Every structure is written in structure tokens, then in C-alpha cells.
MARRO-128220 format. One line per 5 residues: number of its first residue (from 1); for each residue x, y, z of N, C-alpha, C. Coordinates in steps of 0.05 Angstrom, whole numbers, plus 5000, padded with zeros to 4 digits. Layout:
// MARRO-128220
NUM	X,Y,Z,X,Y,Z,X,Y,Z  ...
***
This chain:
// MARRO-128220
1	7117,7453,0391,7108,7469,0414,7092,7493,0403  7071,7500,0417,7055,7524,0408,7070,7550,0415  7065,7569,0398,7076,7596,0403,7061,7609,0427  7073,7629,0439,7061,7644,0461,7060,7673,0452  7037,7686,0457,7034,7714,0451,7029,7729,0477
6	7045,7749,0482,7040,7766,0506,7031,7794,0496  7016,7807,0513,7006,7834,0506,7008,7852,0530  7017,7876,0526,7018,7896,0547,7002,7920,0536  6981,7928,0551,6964,7950,0543,6968,7974,0560  6965,7997,0548,6968,8022,0564,6954,8045,0550
11	6947,8065,0565,6936,8090,0554,6960,8109,0553  6964,8121,0530,6986,8140,0526,6974,8167,0518  6981,8187,0534,6972,8215,0527,6983,8223,0500  6967,8238,0485,6975,8246,0458,7003,8260,0457  7009,8276,0478,7035,8289,0478,7059,8270,0482
16	7053,8245,0490,7075,8225,0494,7077,8205,0471  7059,8207,0451,7059,8187,0430,7085,8187,0414  7097,8210,0408,7122,8211,0394,7144,8196,0409  7144,8200,0436,7164,8186,0453,7160,8156,0451  7135,8147,0451,7129,8119,0450,7139,8108,0423
21	7132,8121,0401,7141,8111,0375,7171,8110,0372  7185,8131,0382,7214,8131,0381,7226,8109,0399  7215,8106,0423,7224,8085,0441,7220,8058,0430  7198,8053,0417,7193,8027,0405,7214,8021,0383  7220,8040,0366,7240,8037,0346,7267,8031,0359
26	7274,8045,0380,7300,8041,0394,7302,8013,0406  7279,8002,0415,7280,7975,0426,7291,7955,0406  7285,7960,0381,7294,7941,0360,7322,7946,0351  7335,7967,0360,7363,7971,0355,7380,7955,0374  7368,7946,0396,7381,7929,0416,7378,7900,0407
31	7395,7883,0419,7393,7854,0413,7367,7844,0425  7353,7828,0409,7328,7817,0418,7333,7792,0434  7315,7787,0454,7318,7762,0470,7316,7737,0454  7331,7717,0461,7329,7691,0448,7300,7681,0451  7289,7671,0430,7262,7660,0430,7240,7680,0423
36	7247,7706,0420,7227,7725,0411,7225,7724,0381  7201,7719,0371,7197,7717,0342,7191,7744,0330  7175,7760,0343,7168,7786,0333,7151,7802,0353  7148,7827,0346,7132,7845,0363,7118,7866,0346  7095,7874,0355,7080,7894,0341,7070,7916,0360
41	7071,7940,0352,7060,7963,0367,7033,7969,0354  7012,7966,0369,6985,7969,0358,6972,7993,0372  6958,8009,0355,6945,8033,0365,6914,8029,0364  6901,8035,0386,6872,8033,0387,6861,8061,0387  6837,8064,0396,6823,8090,0397,6827,8103,0424
46	6827,8129,0425,6827,8144,0450,6853,8141,0466  6876,8138,0453,6901,8135,0467,6908,8107,0476  6893,8087,0467,6898,8060,0475,6921,8049,0457  6941,8036,0470,6963,8024,0455,6968,7996,0466  6979,7979,0449,6986,7952,0458,7013,7944,0444
51	7030,7932,0460,7054,7919,0448,7048,7889,0451  7047,7876,0428,7041,7847,0426,7066,7833,0416  7075,7813,0431,7100,7799,0425,7095,7770,0422  7107,7758,0402,7105,7729,0397,7131,7716,0405  7128,7694,0421,7151,7679,0430,7151,7651,0418
56	7175,7640,0415,7178,7613,0403,7162,7592,0419  7163,7594,0446,7148,7576,0463,7147,7588,0491  7132,7574,0508,7129,7584,0536,7156,7585,0550  7173,7566,0546,7199,7565,0560,7216,7589,0552  7216,7597,0527,7231,7621,0518,7221,7646,0533
61	7195,7649,0534,7184,7672,0547,7190,7672,0577  7189,7649,0590,7195,7647,0619,7224,7652,0624  7242,7644,0606,7270,7649,0610,7276,7679,0611  7262,7694,0594,7265,7724,0594,7254,7735,0620  7232,7725,0629,7220,7735,0655,7238,7729,0678
66	7251,7706,0678,7269,7697,0700,7295,7713,0701  7300,7729,0680,7325,7744,0679,7327,7766,0701  7303,7773,0712,7303,7794,0733,7299,7822,0722  7301,7825,0696,7298,7852,0683,7269,7854,0674  7256,7877,0680,7229,7881,0670,7227,7879,0640
71	7205,7870,0629,7203,7869,0600,7206,7897,0588  7221,7898,0565,7226,7924,0552,7200,7938,0545  7180,7922,0536,7154,7934,0529,7141,7947,0553  7142,7935,0575,7130,7946,0599,7145,7971,0608  7171,7971,0607,7186,7995,0613,7179,8018,0595
76	7175,8012,0569,7168,8033,0549,7141,8045,0555  7121,8028,0561,7094,8038,0565,7089,8049,0593  7106,8042,0612,7103,8052,0639,7130,8060,0650  7141,8082,0640,7168,8089,0649,7169,8097,0678  7192,8092,0692,7195,8099,0720,7192,8129,0724
81	7181,8136,0747,7178,8164,0754,7154,8177,0741  7137,8161,0728,7113,8172,0715,7090,8170,0733
***
């Protein structure tokens, strides 16, 4: 089965970058979802950021989506109340 790559893009204000970096590190202190192969935090120009995640296959990624909990990467890049 082919791997699946998901990407979540966001603009992060410079004063929030330290929070983003710390939050990304904390995500990996938690148990990773079954089927997640890896994730990268990528920085672009002008405050552009991307969290790119590789999944074992489409079914693994859909199982996580069906859990009812928002993706951790999305919560990190778009926290509630912002």
C-alpha cells in the first residue's frame, strides 16, 4: 500500500514561534497514533510553517480522523481562542 502524506500550513507570528517549537516537541512526548510513520515541522519564509506527516496507509490516517479528536498538528497551529 502506498504511504499517505498530510500537510497542515499556517502563518505564525514571530512572537508565537517559540510556543510552536515547544508545542511540537511536546507532541512527541505523547504516544503517537498507530500508523503514523513520522512528522516534520517545516519553516518557510515570512512566518509560513507546515507540519507534514507520513502515514503507513490511507486506512491508518482515516482511523485517526474517525477518532473524533482534531489532529494534534491542527490544534498546535490553530489553538482554540485565537
